[in-house]
C-alpha positions as CSV (number, residue, x, y, z in Angstrom):
1,C,26.3,-83.8,-43.3
2,S,28.1,-87.0,-42.7
3,A,30.5,-88.8,-45.1
4,Y,27.5,-91.2,-45.8
5,G,25.1,-88.4,-46.7
6,W,23.1,-88.1,-43.4
7,C,22.4,-84.9,-41.7
8,G,22.8,-84.5,-37.9
9,T,24.8,-82.9,-35.1
10,S,26.7,-85.9,-33.6
11,E,30.4,-86.5,-33.9
12,G,29.6,-89.1,-36.5
13,H,27.9,-86.4,-38.7
14,C,30.2,-83.4,-38.1
15,G,33.6,-85.1,-37.5
16,A,36.0,-86.9,-39.9
17,G,34.7,-87.2,-43.4
18,C,32.0,-84.5,-43.0
19,L,30.8,-83.2,-46.4
20,F,31.6,-79.5,-46.2
21,D,29.6,-78.7,-49.4
22,F,26.4,-79.8,-47.7
23,G,26.4,-78.4,-44.2
24,L,28.5,-77.2,-41.3
25,C,31.3,-79.5,-40.3
26,S,31.9,-78.5,-36.7
27,M,30.1,-79.7,-33.6
28,P,27.5,-77.2,-32.3
29,S,28.6,-75.8,-28.9
30,K,25.2,-75.8,-27.3
31,I,24.0,-79.4,-27.5
32,S,21.3,-80.1,-24.8
33,P,22.7,-82.1,-21.9
34,D,19.3,-82.7,-20.3
35,G,16.6,-82.9,-23.1
36,T,15.6,-79.2,-22.8
37,C,16.0,-76.8,-25.7
38,G,15.2,-73.4,-27.3
39,T,14.1,-70.1,-26.0
40,V,10.4,-70.3,-25.6
41,Q,10.0,-72.0,-22.2
42,N,13.6,-72.8,-21.0
43,N,15.4,-69.9,-22.5
44,N,18.7,-71.9,-22.5
45,G,19.3,-71.8,-26.2
46,W,20.4,-75.4,-26.3
47,I,20.0,-77.5,-29.5
48,C,18.5,-81.0,-29.6
49,P,21.1,-83.7,-30.3
50,G,20.9,-85.9,-33.4
51,S,17.5,-85.7,-35.1
52,G,15.6,-84.6,-32.1
53,F,12.7,-82.2,-32.5
54,G,12.6,-79.0,-30.5
55,S,9.0,-78.7,-29.2
56,T,7.2,-75.5,-28.6
57,Y,7.4,-76.3,-24.8
58,G,11.2,-76.5,-24.9
59,W,11.8,-80.3,-24.9
60,C,13.7,-82.5,-27.3
61,G,12.1,-85.6,-28.6
62,N,10.8,-87.5,-31.6
63,A,7.1,-87.8,-30.9
64,A,4.4,-86.1,-32.9
65,D,3.8,-83.4,-30.3
66,H,7.5,-82.4,-30.5
67,C,7.3,-81.7,-34.2
68,D,4.0,-80.0,-34.6
69,G,3.6,-76.6,-36.4
70,R,5.1,-74.7,-33.5
71,C,8.3,-76.6,-33.4
72,Q,11.4,-74.4,-32.6
73,T,13.2,-74.8,-35.9
74,A,16.4,-73.2,-34.7
75,Y,16.8,-75.7,-31.9
76,G,16.0,-79.0,-33.5
77,T,14.8,-80.8,-36.7
78,C,11.2,-79.8,-37.6
């Protein structure tokens, strides 16, 4: 949780000023470098950056089909 009260996984959220009482304050080590995520299709275990959703098909994004009922909650915002 950032110093300004926003949740996310970027340096701005997890770096200086991070609110330790409201979330982890270290950068996740498995941020997706190419827009793929999760374990269902890609099996790479990567996490979607920022507020990206982890779709059931293993892609990060913010469209409705990325955040449907089968969203991979461990790999992005759902």
